[in-house]
Backbone as XML, in Angstrom:
<?xml version="1.0"?>
<chain id="A" units="angstrom">
  <residue number="1" name="MET">
    <atom name="N" x="48.260" y="1.430" z="-4.780"/>
    <atom name="CA" x="47.307" y="2.500" z="-4.629"/>
    <atom name="C" x="46.922" y="3.078" z="-5.989"/>
  </residue>
  <residue number="2" name="LYS">
    <atom name="N" x="47.930" y="3.206" z="-6.872"/>
    <atom name="CA" x="47.652" y="3.736" z="-8.199"/>
    <atom name="C" x="46.714" y="2.816" z="-8.974"/>
  </residue>
  <residue number="3" name="ALA">
    <atom name="N" x="46.892" y="1.527" z="-8.788"/>
    <atom name="CA" x="46.029" y="0.565" z="-9.481"/>
    <atom name="C" x="44.593" y="0.665" z="-8.975"/>
  </residue>
  <residue number="4" name="ALA">
    <atom name="N" x="44.410" y="0.853" z="-7.685"/>
    <atom name="CA" x="43.062" y="0.976" z="-7.120"/>
    <atom name="C" x="42.364" y="2.214" z="-7.652"/>
  </residue>
  <residue number="5" name="ILE">
    <atom name="N" x="43.078" y="3.329" z="-7.717"/>
    <atom name="CA" x="42.492" y="4.572" z="-8.240"/>
    <atom name="C" x="42.180" y="4.408" z="-9.723"/>
  </residue>
  <residue number="6" name="ARG">
    <atom name="N" x="43.047" y="3.753" z="-10.453"/>
    <atom name="CA" x="42.824" y="3.532" z="-11.888"/>
    <atom name="C" x="41.577" y="2.678" z="-12.116"/>
  </residue>
  <residue number="7" name="HIS">
    <atom name="N" x="41.384" y="1.629" z="-11.319"/>
    <atom name="CA" x="40.207" y="0.771" z="-11.461"/>
    <atom name="C" x="38.927" y="1.509" z="-11.064"/>
  </residue>
  <residue number="8" name="MET">
    <atom name="N" x="39.019" y="2.388" z="-10.041"/>
    <atom name="CA" x="37.838" y="3.165" z="-9.648"/>
    <atom name="C" x="37.444" y="4.153" z="-10.742"/>
  </residue>
  <residue number="9" name="MET">
    <atom name="N" x="38.404" y="4.751" z="-11.390"/>
    <atom name="CA" x="38.111" y="5.711" z="-12.459"/>
    <atom name="C" x="37.610" y="5.020" z="-13.722"/>
  </residue>
  <residue number="10" name="ARG">
    <atom name="N" x="38.034" y="3.790" z="-13.915"/>
    <atom name="CA" x="37.617" y="3.065" z="-15.101"/>
    <atom name="C" x="36.142" y="2.686" z="-15.018"/>
  </residue>
  <residue number="11" name="ASN">
    <atom name="N" x="35.658" y="2.330" z="-13.816"/>
    <atom name="CA" x="34.252" y="1.927" z="-13.653"/>
    <atom name="C" x="33.591" y="2.908" z="-12.682"/>
  </residue>
  <residue number="12" name="ARG">
    <atom name="N" x="33.281" y="4.096" z="-13.178"/>
    <atom name="CA" x="32.771" y="5.168" z="-12.327"/>
    <atom name="C" x="31.387" y="4.865" z="-11.766"/>
  </residue>
  <residue number="13" name="ARG">
    <atom name="N" x="30.525" y="4.252" z="-12.540"/>
    <atom name="CA" x="29.171" y="3.982" z="-12.065"/>
    <atom name="C" x="29.190" y="3.043" z="-10.861"/>
  </residue>
  <residue number="14" name="ARG">
    <atom name="N" x="29.967" y="1.997" z="-10.904"/>
    <atom name="CA" x="30.065" y="1.081" z="-9.773"/>
    <atom name="C" x="30.676" y="1.781" z="-8.559"/>
  </residue>
  <residue number="15" name="THR">
    <atom name="N" x="31.662" y="2.652" z="-8.774"/>
    <atom name="CA" x="32.274" y="3.396" z="-7.677"/>
    <atom name="C" x="31.261" y="4.314" z="-7.012"/>
  </residue>
  <residue number="16" name="ILE">
    <atom name="N" x="30.473" y="5.032" z="-7.810"/>
    <atom name="CA" x="29.466" y="5.945" z="-7.260"/>
    <atom name="C" x="28.396" y="5.167" z="-6.511"/>
  </residue>
  <residue number="17" name="LEU">
    <atom name="N" x="27.930" y="4.052" z="-7.059"/>
    <atom name="CA" x="26.917" y="3.242" z="-6.377"/>
    <atom name="C" x="27.451" y="2.681" z="-5.058"/>
  </residue>
  <residue number="18" name="THR">
    <atom name="N" x="28.697" y="2.270" z="-5.033"/>
    <atom name="CA" x="29.288" y="1.763" z="-3.795"/>
    <atom name="C" x="29.407" y="2.861" z="-2.754"/>
  </residue>
  <residue number="19" name="LEU">
    <atom name="N" x="29.838" y="4.051" z="-3.178"/>
    <atom name="CA" x="29.913" y="5.182" z="-2.244"/>
    <atom name="C" x="28.534" y="5.542" z="-1.698"/>
  </residue>
  <residue number="20" name="LEU">
    <atom name="N" x="27.530" y="5.561" z="-2.558"/>
    <atom name="CA" x="26.168" y="5.854" z="-2.096"/>
    <atom name="C" x="25.654" y="4.772" z="-1.142"/>
  </residue>
  <residue number="21" name="ALA">
    <atom name="N" x="25.982" y="3.516" z="-1.434"/>
    <atom name="CA" x="25.544" y="2.424" z="-0.563"/>
    <atom name="C" x="26.165" y="2.517" z="0.825"/>
  </residue>
  <residue number="22" name="VAL">
    <atom name="N" x="27.317" y="3.133" z="0.930"/>
    <atom name="CA" x="27.972" y="3.310" z="2.224"/>
    <atom name="C" x="27.539" y="4.618" z="2.881"/>
  </residue>
  <residue number="23" name="LEU">
    <atom name="N" x="27.479" y="5.708" z="2.133"/>
    <atom name="CA" x="27.230" y="7.021" z="2.709"/>
    <atom name="C" x="25.777" y="7.259" z="3.117"/>
  </residue>
  <residue number="24" name="ILE">
    <atom name="N" x="24.817" y="6.737" z="2.379"/>
    <atom name="CA" x="23.402" y="6.952" z="2.734"/>
    <atom name="C" x="23.059" y="6.316" z="4.078"/>
  </residue>
  <residue number="25" name="PRO">
    <atom name="N" x="23.412" y="5.063" z="4.365"/>
    <atom name="CA" x="23.123" y="4.526" z="5.707"/>
    <atom name="C" x="23.850" y="5.280" z="6.819"/>
  </residue>
  <residue number="26" name="ILE">
    <atom name="N" x="25.074" y="5.739" z="6.560"/>
    <atom name="CA" x="25.798" y="6.513" z="7.575"/>
    <atom name="C" x="25.059" y="7.819" z="7.847"/>
  </residue>
  <residue number="27" name="TYR">
    <atom name="N" x="24.565" y="8.479" z="6.801"/>
    <atom name="CA" x="23.800" y="9.704" z="6.972"/>
    <atom name="C" x="22.563" y="9.441" z="7.828"/>
  </residue>
  <residue number="28" name="PHE">
    <atom name="N" x="21.820" y="8.384" z="7.529"/>
    <atom name="CA" x="20.618" y="8.081" z="8.307"/>
    <atom name="C" x="20.946" y="7.707" z="9.752"/>
  </residue>
  <residue number="29" name="LEU">
    <atom name="N" x="22.055" y="7.028" z="9.978"/>
    <atom name="CA" x="22.471" y="6.731" z="11.347"/>
    <atom name="C" x="22.756" y="8.009" z="12.132"/>
  </residue>
  <residue number="30" name="ILE">
    <atom name="N" x="23.447" y="8.949" z="11.516"/>
    <atom name="CA" x="23.748" y="10.214" z="12.191"/>
    <atom name="C" x="22.462" y="10.964" z="12.497"/>
  </residue>
  <residue number="31" name="VAL">
    <atom name="N" x="21.542" y="11.015" z="11.544"/>
    <atom name="CA" x="20.257" y="11.695" z="11.771"/>
    <atom name="C" x="19.483" y="11.017" z="12.899"/>
  </residue>
  <residue number="32" name="MET">
    <atom name="N" x="19.430" y="9.699" z="12.903"/>
    <atom name="CA" x="18.676" y="8.984" z="13.934"/>
    <atom name="C" x="19.317" y="9.154" z="15.314"/>
  </residue>
  <residue number="33" name="PHE">
    <atom name="N" x="20.636" y="9.125" z="15.409"/>
    <atom name="CA" x="21.289" y="9.352" z="16.699"/>
    <atom name="C" x="20.996" y="10.758" z="17.203"/>
  </residue>
  <residue number="34" name="GLY">
    <atom name="N" x="21.000" y="11.740" z="16.318"/>
    <atom name="CA" x="20.642" y="13.094" z="16.714"/>
    <atom name="C" x="19.201" y="13.178" z="17.179"/>
  </residue>
  <residue number="35" name="PHE">
    <atom name="N" x="18.303" y="12.494" z="16.487"/>
    <atom name="CA" x="16.890" y="12.465" z="16.864"/>
    <atom name="C" x="16.698" y="11.814" z="18.229"/>
  </residue>
  <residue number="36" name="ILE">
    <atom name="N" x="17.375" y="10.702" z="18.462"/>
    <atom name="CA" x="17.251" y="9.996" z="19.740"/>
    <atom name="C" x="17.826" y="10.840" z="20.873"/>
  </residue>
  <residue number="37" name="ASN">
    <atom name="N" x="18.984" y="11.467" z="20.659"/>
    <atom name="CA" x="19.560" y="12.333" z="21.694"/>
    <atom name="C" x="18.640" y="13.496" z="22.013"/>
  </residue>
  <residue number="38" name="SER">
    <atom name="N" x="17.996" y="14.053" z="21.001"/>
    <atom name="CA" x="17.057" y="15.145" z="21.222"/>
    <atom name="C" x="15.852" y="14.665" z="22.030"/>
  </residue>
  <residue number="39" name="MET">
    <atom name="N" x="15.367" y="13.458" z="21.743"/>
    <atom name="CA" x="14.232" y="12.910" z="22.496"/>
    <atom name="C" x="14.602" y="12.683" z="23.955"/>
  </residue>
  <residue number="40" name="VAL">
    <atom name="N" x="15.791" y="12.172" z="24.218"/>
    <atom name="CA" x="16.227" y="11.942" z="25.591"/>
    <atom name="C" x="16.335" y="13.266" z="26.345"/>
  </residue>
  <residue number="41" name="GLN">
    <atom name="N" x="16.892" y="14.273" z="25.693"/>
    <atom name="CA" x="17.006" y="15.589" z="26.323"/>
    <atom name="C" x="15.624" y="16.185" z="26.596"/>
  </residue>
  <residue number="42" name="ASP">
    <atom name="N" x="14.692" y="16.043" z="25.661"/>
    <atom name="CA" x="13.337" y="16.546" z="25.868"/>
    <atom name="C" x="12.629" y="15.809" z="27.001"/>
  </residue>
  <residue number="43" name="MET">
    <atom name="N" x="12.847" y="14.485" z="27.106"/>
    <atom name="CA" x="12.232" y="13.731" z="28.207"/>
    <atom name="C" x="12.770" y="14.203" z="29.542"/>
  </residue>
  <residue number="44" name="PHE">
    <atom name="N" x="14.077" y="14.444" z="29.623"/>
    <atom name="CA" x="14.668" y="14.935" z="30.865"/>
    <atom name="C" x="14.100" y="16.297" z="31.235"/>
  </residue>
  <residue number="45" name="GLU">
    <atom name="N" x="14.037" y="17.204" z="30.260"/>
    <atom name="CA" x="13.512" y="18.540" z="30.527"/>
    <atom name="C" x="12.046" y="18.501" z="30.934"/>
  </residue>
  <residue number="46" name="SER">
    <atom name="N" x="11.249" y="17.667" z="30.271"/>
    <atom name="CA" x="9.834" y="17.552" z="30.629"/>
    <atom name="C" x="9.672" y="16.976" z="32.027"/>
  </residue>
  <residue number="47" name="SER">
    <atom name="N" x="10.476" y="15.987" z="32.346"/>
    <atom name="CA" x="10.382" y="15.375" z="33.662"/>
    <atom name="C" x="10.761" y="16.351" z="34.759"/>
  </residue>
  <residue number="48" name="THR">
    <atom name="N" x="11.841" y="17.093" z="34.554"/>
    <atom name="CA" x="12.252" y="18.026" z="35.604"/>
    <atom name="C" x="11.343" y="19.237" z="35.662"/>
  </residue>
  <residue number="49" name="ARG">
    <atom name="N" x="10.775" y="19.644" z="34.544"/>
    <atom name="CA" x="9.918" y="20.827" z="34.546"/>
    <atom name="C" x="8.535" y="20.520" z="35.120"/>
  </residue>
  <residue number="50" name="PHE">
    <atom name="N" x="7.955" y="19.381" z="34.750"/>
    <atom name="CA" x="6.563" y="19.135" z="35.103"/>
    <atom name="C" x="6.364" y="18.081" z="36.185"/>
  </residue>
  <residue number="51" name="ASP">
    <atom name="N" x="7.352" y="17.265" z="36.455"/>
    <atom name="CA" x="7.116" y="16.163" z="37.386"/>
    <atom name="C" x="7.944" y="16.289" z="38.655"/>
  </residue>
  <residue number="52" name="THR">
    <atom name="N" x="9.210" y="15.961" z="38.599"/>
    <atom name="CA" x="9.985" y="15.867" z="39.834"/>
    <atom name="C" x="10.764" y="17.116" z="40.171"/>
  </residue>
  <residue number="53" name="GLY">
    <atom name="N" x="11.106" y="17.920" z="39.200"/>
    <atom name="CA" x="11.988" y="19.050" z="39.461"/>
    <atom name="C" x="13.424" y="18.567" z="39.519"/>
  </residue>
  <residue number="54" name="HIS">
    <atom name="N" x="14.345" y="19.493" z="39.627"/>
    <atom name="CA" x="15.756" y="19.119" z="39.671"/>
    <atom name="C" x="16.148" y="18.568" z="41.036"/>
  </residue>
  <residue number="55" name="MET">
    <atom name="N" x="15.349" y="18.823" z="42.027"/>
    <atom name="CA" x="15.686" y="18.368" z="43.375"/>
    <atom name="C" x="14.395" y="18.045" z="44.121"/>
  </residue>
  <residue number="56" name="GLN">
    <atom name="N" x="14.458" y="17.027" z="44.961"/>
    <atom name="CA" x="13.335" y="16.668" z="45.818"/>
    <atom name="C" x="13.816" y="16.635" z="47.253"/>
  </residue>
  <residue number="57" name="ILE">
    <atom name="N" x="13.002" y="17.133" z="48.148"/>
    <atom name="CA" x="13.298" y="17.052" z="49.581"/>
    <atom name="C" x="12.167" y="16.253" z="50.203"/>
  </residue>
  <residue number="58" name="ARG">
    <atom name="N" x="12.531" y="15.184" z="50.872"/>
    <atom name="CA" x="11.536" y="14.303" z="51.486"/>
    <atom name="C" x="11.847" y="14.123" z="52.961"/>
  </residue>
  <residue number="59" name="ALA">
    <atom name="N" x="10.843" y="13.693" z="53.692"/>
    <atom name="CA" x="11.042" y="13.426" z="55.110"/>
    <atom name="C" x="11.988" y="12.243" z="55.266"/>
  </residue>
  <residue number="60" name="GLU">
    <atom name="N" x="13.005" y="12.379" z="56.102"/>
    <atom name="CA" x="14.024" y="11.339" z="56.239"/>
    <atom name="C" x="13.460" y="10.079" z="56.887"/>
  </residue>
  <residue number="61" name="ALA">
    <atom name="N" x="12.517" y="10.215" z="57.808"/>
    <atom name="CA" x="11.958" y="9.050" z="58.504"/>
    <atom name="C" x="11.260" y="8.110" z="57.527"/>
  </residue>
  <residue number="62" name="THR">
    <atom name="N" x="10.588" y="8.624" z="56.533"/>
    <atom name="CA" x="9.879" y="7.759" z="55.584"/>
    <atom name="C" x="10.791" y="7.241" z="54.485"/>
  </residue>
  <residue number="63" name="ARG">
    <atom name="N" x="11.923" y="7.900" z="54.256"/>
    <atom name="CA" x="12.838" y="7.457" z="53.205"/>
    <atom name="C" x="13.441" y="6.098" z="53.534"/>
  </residue>
  <residue number="64" name="ALA">
    <atom name="N" x="13.767" y="5.869" z="54.790"/>
    <atom name="CA" x="14.424" y="4.623" z="55.176"/>
    <atom name="C" x="13.487" y="3.424" z="55.039"/>
  </residue>
  <residue number="65" name="THR">
    <atom name="N" x="12.212" y="3.611" z="55.264"/>
    <atom name="CA" x="11.278" y="2.486" z="55.203"/>
    <atom name="C" x="10.793" y="2.210" z="53.794"/>
  </residue>
  <residue number="66" name="GLY">
    <atom name="N" x="11.080" y="3.089" z="52.858"/>
    <atom name="CA" x="10.632" y="2.877" z="51.489"/>
    <atom name="C" x="9.166" y="3.159" z="51.314"/>
  </residue>
  <residue number="67" name="SER">
    <atom name="N" x="8.639" y="4.063" z="52.096"/>
    <atom name="CA" x="7.227" y="4.392" z="52.020"/>
    <atom name="C" x="6.878" y="4.976" z="50.657"/>
  </residue>
  <residue number="68" name="ALA">
    <atom name="N" x="5.706" y="4.643" z="50.173"/>
    <atom name="CA" x="5.246" y="5.188" z="48.903"/>
    <atom name="C" x="4.818" y="6.640" z="49.053"/>
  </residue>
  <residue number="69" name="GLN">
    <atom name="N" x="4.502" y="7.086" z="50.259"/>
    <atom name="CA" x="4.064" y="8.453" z="50.512"/>
    <atom name="C" x="5.033" y="9.141" z="51.475"/>
  </residue>
  <residue number="70" name="PRO">
    <atom name="N" x="6.173" y="9.623" z="51.008"/>
    <atom name="CA" x="7.151" y="10.270" z="51.899"/>
    <atom name="C" x="6.704" y="11.700" z="52.252"/>
  </residue>
  <residue number="71" name="LEU">
    <atom name="N" x="5.766" y="11.810" z="53.164"/>
    <atom name="CA" x="5.195" y="13.106" z="53.506"/>
    <atom name="C" x="6.000" y="13.787" z="54.608"/>
  </residue>
  <residue number="72" name="MET">
    <atom name="N" x="6.042" y="15.115" z="54.569"/>
    <atom name="CA" x="6.633" y="15.917" z="55.635"/>
    <atom name="C" x="5.482" y="16.511" z="56.435"/>
  </residue>
  <residue number="73" name="ASN">
    <atom name="N" x="5.577" y="16.407" z="57.750"/>
    <atom name="CA" x="4.525" y="16.979" z="58.577"/>
    <atom name="C" x="4.512" y="18.501" z="58.516"/>
  </residue>
  <residue number="74" name="ASP">
    <atom name="N" x="5.691" y="19.127" z="58.577"/>
    <atom name="CA" x="5.774" y="20.577" z="58.547"/>
    <atom name="C" x="6.910" y="20.991" z="57.608"/>
  </residue>
  <residue number="75" name="PRO">
    <atom name="N" x="6.598" y="21.322" z="56.362"/>
    <atom name="CA" x="7.650" y="21.661" z="55.402"/>
    <atom name="C" x="8.169" y="23.096" z="55.535"/>
  </residue>
  <residue number="76" name="ALA">
    <atom name="N" x="7.694" y="23.845" z="56.515"/>
    <atom name="CA" x="8.099" y="25.255" z="56.632"/>
    <atom name="C" x="9.602" y="25.398" z="56.841"/>
  </residue>
  <residue number="77" name="ASP">
    <atom name="N" x="10.207" y="24.526" z="57.643"/>
    <atom name="CA" x="11.659" y="24.606" z="57.878"/>
    <atom name="C" x="12.443" y="24.348" z="56.589"/>
  </residue>
  <residue number="78" name="ALA">
    <atom name="N" x="12.015" y="23.339" z="55.836"/>
    <atom name="CA" x="12.709" y="23.026" z="54.576"/>
    <atom name="C" x="12.548" y="24.166" z="53.579"/>
  </residue>
  <residue number="79" name="LEU">
    <atom name="N" x="11.360" y="24.749" z="53.485"/>
    <atom name="CA" x="11.153" y="25.872" z="52.567"/>
    <atom name="C" x="11.952" y="27.103" z="52.981"/>
  </residue>
  <residue number="80" name="ALA">
    <atom name="N" x="12.072" y="27.337" z="54.286"/>
    <atom name="CA" x="12.876" y="28.465" z="54.767"/>
    <atom name="C" x="14.351" y="28.256" z="54.441"/>
  </residue>
  <residue number="81" name="ALA">
    <atom name="N" x="14.831" y="27.026" z="54.574"/>
    <atom name="CA" x="16.226" y="26.732" z="54.233"/>
    <atom name="C" x="16.460" y="26.919" z="52.738"/>
  </residue>
  <residue number="82" name="LEU">
    <atom name="N" x="15.501" y="26.506" z="51.911"/>
    <atom name="CA" x="15.631" y="26.703" z="50.467"/>
    <atom name="C" x="15.628" y="28.178" z="50.096"/>
  </residue>
  <residue number="83" name="ALA">
    <atom name="N" x="14.799" y="28.964" z="50.763"/>
    <atom name="CA" x="14.703" y="30.397" z="50.453"/>
    <atom name="C" x="16.009" y="31.117" z="50.766"/>
  </residue>
  <residue number="84" name="SER">
    <atom name="N" x="16.794" y="30.598" z="51.702"/>
    <atom name="CA" x="18.044" y="31.259" z="52.069"/>
    <atom name="C" x="19.195" y="30.925" z="51.117"/>
  </residue>
  <residue number="85" name="LEU">
    <atom name="N" x="19.020" y="29.949" z="50.239"/>
    <atom name="CA" x="20.086" y="29.550" z="49.304"/>
    <atom name="C" x="20.058" y="30.401" z="48.047"/>
  </residue>
  <residue number="86" name="ASP">
    <atom name="N" x="21.243" y="30.686" z="47.506"/>
    <atom name="CA" x="21.333" y="31.405" z="46.238"/>
    <atom name="C" x="21.090" y="30.425" z="45.088"/>
  </residue>
  <residue number="87" name="GLY">
    <atom name="N" x="20.468" y="30.900" z="44.044"/>
    <atom name="CA" x="20.265" y="30.083" z="42.850"/>
    <atom name="C" x="18.951" y="29.322" z="42.828"/>
  </residue>
  <residue number="88" name="ILE">
    <atom name="N" x="18.191" y="29.334" z="43.890"/>
    <atom name="CA" x="16.890" y="28.668" z="43.907"/>
    <atom name="C" x="15.873" y="29.644" z="43.330"/>
  </residue>
  <residue number="89" name="GLU">
    <atom name="N" x="15.299" y="29.290" z="42.187"/>
    <atom name="CA" x="14.352" y="30.188" z="41.535"/>
    <atom name="C" x="12.990" y="30.162" z="42.223"/>
  </residue>
  <residue number="90" name="TRP">
    <atom name="N" x="12.502" y="28.976" z="42.542"/>
    <atom name="CA" x="11.217" y="28.865" z="43.217"/>
    <atom name="C" x="11.115" y="27.493" z="43.862"/>
  </residue>
  <residue number="91" name="SER">
    <atom name="N" x="10.230" y="27.366" z="44.796"/>
    <atom name="CA" x="9.966" y="26.081" z="45.448"/>
    <atom name="C" x="8.499" y="26.049" z="45.838"/>
  </residue>
  <residue number="92" name="THR">
    <atom name="N" x="7.967" y="24.863" z="45.969"/>
    <atom name="CA" x="6.568" y="24.712" z="46.341"/>
    <atom name="C" x="6.374" y="23.391" z="47.067"/>
  </residue>
  <residue number="93" name="VAL">
    <atom name="N" x="5.281" y="23.284" z="47.734"/>
    <atom name="CA" x="4.884" y="22.034" z="48.379"/>
    <atom name="C" x="3.906" y="21.349" z="47.437"/>
  </residue>
  <residue number="94" name="ARG">
    <atom name="N" x="4.097" y="20.050" z="47.234"/>
    <atom name="CA" x="3.254" y="19.329" z="46.291"/>
    <atom name="C" x="2.840" y="17.998" z="46.897"/>
  </residue>
  <residue number="95" name="LEU">
    <atom name="N" x="1.636" y="17.586" z="46.592"/>
    <atom name="CA" x="1.115" y="16.304" z="47.046"/>
    <atom name="C" x="0.619" y="15.542" z="45.830"/>
  </residue>
  <residue number="96" name="ASP">
    <atom name="N" x="1.155" y="14.344" z="45.605"/>
    <atom name="CA" x="0.738" y="13.479" z="44.497"/>
    <atom name="C" x="0.013" y="12.278" z="45.065"/>
  </residue>
  <residue number="97" name="LEU">
    <atom name="N" x="-1.185" y="12.012" z="44.559"/>
    <atom name="CA" x="-1.975" y="10.878" z="45.031"/>
    <atom name="C" x="-2.556" y="10.114" z="43.845"/>
  </residue>
  <residue number="98" name="PRO">
    <atom name="N" x="-2.415" y="8.803" z="43.829"/>
    <atom name="CA" x="-3.099" y="8.032" z="42.784"/>
    <atom name="C" x="-4.580" y="7.933" z="43.121"/>
  </residue>
  <residue number="99" name="ALA">
    <atom name="N" x="-5.418" y="7.894" z="42.080"/>
    <atom name="CA" x="-6.863" y="7.826" z="42.295"/>
    <atom name="C" x="-7.510" y="7.146" z="41.095"/>
  </residue>
  <residue number="100" name="LEU">
    <atom name="N" x="-8.796" y="6.865" z="41.229"/>
    <atom name="CA" x="-9.598" y="6.323" z="40.139"/>
    <atom name="C" x="-10.654" y="7.350" z="39.767"/>
  </residue>
  <residue number="101" name="ALA">
    <atom name="N" x="-10.809" y="7.602" z="38.478"/>
    <atom name="CA" x="-11.855" y="8.499" z="37.994"/>
    <atom name="C" x="-12.854" y="7.656" z="37.216"/>
  </residue>
  <residue number="102" name="SER">
    <atom name="N" x="-14.131" y="7.797" z="37.536"/>
    <atom name="CA" x="-15.159" y="6.976" z="36.916"/>
    <atom name="C" x="-16.225" y="7.845" z="36.275"/>
  </residue>
  <residue number="103" name="VAL">
    <atom name="N" x="-16.668" y="7.424" z="35.099"/>
    <atom name="CA" x="-17.819" y="8.006" z="34.427"/>
    <atom name="C" x="-18.625" y="6.849" z="33.868"/>
  </residue>
  <residue number="104" name="GLY">
    <atom name="N" x="-19.841" y="6.676" z="34.403"/>
    <atom name="CA" x="-20.665" y="5.550" z="33.950"/>
    <atom name="C" x="-19.984" y="4.235" z="34.293"/>
  </residue>
  <residue number="105" name="ASP">
    <atom name="N" x="-19.729" y="3.424" z="33.277"/>
    <atom name="CA" x="-19.070" y="2.134" z="33.519"/>
    <atom name="C" x="-17.585" y="2.155" z="33.171"/>
  </residue>
  <residue number="106" name="ARG">
    <atom name="N" x="-17.062" y="3.319" z="32.861"/>
    <atom name="CA" x="-15.637" y="3.451" z="32.526"/>
    <atom name="C" x="-14.864" y="3.988" z="33.723"/>
  </residue>
  <residue number="107" name="THR">
    <atom name="N" x="-13.702" y="3.388" z="33.993"/>
    <atom name="CA" x="-12.841" y="3.814" z="35.095"/>
    <atom name="C" x="-11.423" y="3.958" z="34.572"/>
  </residue>
  <residue number="108" name="ARG">
    <atom name="N" x="-10.772" y="5.036" z="34.969"/>
    <atom name="CA" x="-9.384" y="5.284" z="34.589"/>
    <atom name="C" x="-8.582" y="5.617" z="35.834"/>
  </residue>
  <residue number="109" name="THR">
    <atom name="N" x="-7.318" y="5.233" z="35.820"/>
    <atom name="CA" x="-6.432" y="5.650" z="36.908"/>
    <atom name="C" x="-5.911" y="7.045" z="36.580"/>
  </residue>
  <residue number="110" name="VAL">
    <atom name="N" x="-5.822" y="7.882" z="37.578"/>
    <atom name="CA" x="-5.332" y="9.247" z="37.405"/>
    <atom name="C" x="-4.365" y="9.560" z="38.523"/>
  </residue>
  <residue number="111" name="LEU">
    <atom name="N" x="-3.572" y="10.585" z="38.321"/>
    <atom name="CA" x="-2.666" y="11.083" z="39.346"/>
    <atom name="C" x="-3.169" y="12.461" z="39.732"/>
  </residue>
  <residue number="112" name="VAL">
    <atom name="N" x="-3.606" y="12.594" z="40.966"/>
    <atom name="CA" x="-4.094" y="13.865" z="41.470"/>
    <atom name="C" x="-2.902" y="14.595" z="42.070"/>
  </residue>
  <residue number="113" name="ARG">
    <atom name="N" x="-2.674" y="15.809" z="41.603"/>
    <atom name="CA" x="-1.534" y="16.593" z="42.072"/>
    <atom name="C" x="-2.046" y="17.874" z="42.701"/>
  </residue>
  <residue number="114" name="GLY">
    <atom name="N" x="-1.660" y="18.081" z="43.935"/>
    <atom name="CA" x="-2.042" y="19.292" z="44.645"/>
    <atom name="C" x="-0.826" y="20.134" z="44.929"/>
  </residue>
  <residue number="115" name="VAL">
    <atom name="N" x="-0.888" y="21.431" z="44.629"/>
    <atom name="CA" x="0.204" y="22.351" z="44.898"/>
    <atom name="C" x="-0.352" y="23.538" z="45.686"/>
  </residue>
  <residue number="116" name="VAL">
    <atom name="N" x="0.532" y="24.214" z="46.379"/>
    <atom name="CA" x="0.154" y="25.414" z="47.101"/>
    <atom name="C" x="0.285" y="26.587" z="46.129"/>
  </residue>
  <residue number="117" name="PRO">
    <atom name="N" x="-0.817" y="27.249" z="45.784"/>
    <atom name="CA" x="-0.708" y="28.377" z="44.853"/>
    <atom name="C" x="-0.030" y="29.565" z="45.509"/>
  </residue>
  <residue number="118" name="GLU">
    <atom name="N" x="0.636" y="30.341" z="44.685"/>
    <atom name="CA" x="1.329" y="31.514" z="45.238"/>
    <atom name="C" x="0.424" y="32.708" z="45.268"/>
  </residue>
</chain>
């Protein structure tokens, strides 16, 4: 061990360059992992805030068949059950429908979202 320390002190420039060659990539890896974790957390928050919410309630009859449109005929019972639970901040009925929007010769696919305003 003493010999290794003696050789490192004798050639300081090579020791510093070797340390930098190891530490700089480690620093960038830590920064990138933090950046990626932050992006994943932001995607989750955006998805739950603007798209699906933390919980979805769907009609059970359509869930088994794998229907693309799991509609409830009368959501009043489900909304009343949600209103009676503690910790539920808000709930709403929402309808999502795919559609095509056209202007002139240009057509785009869009998602039409309908909510019940309060």
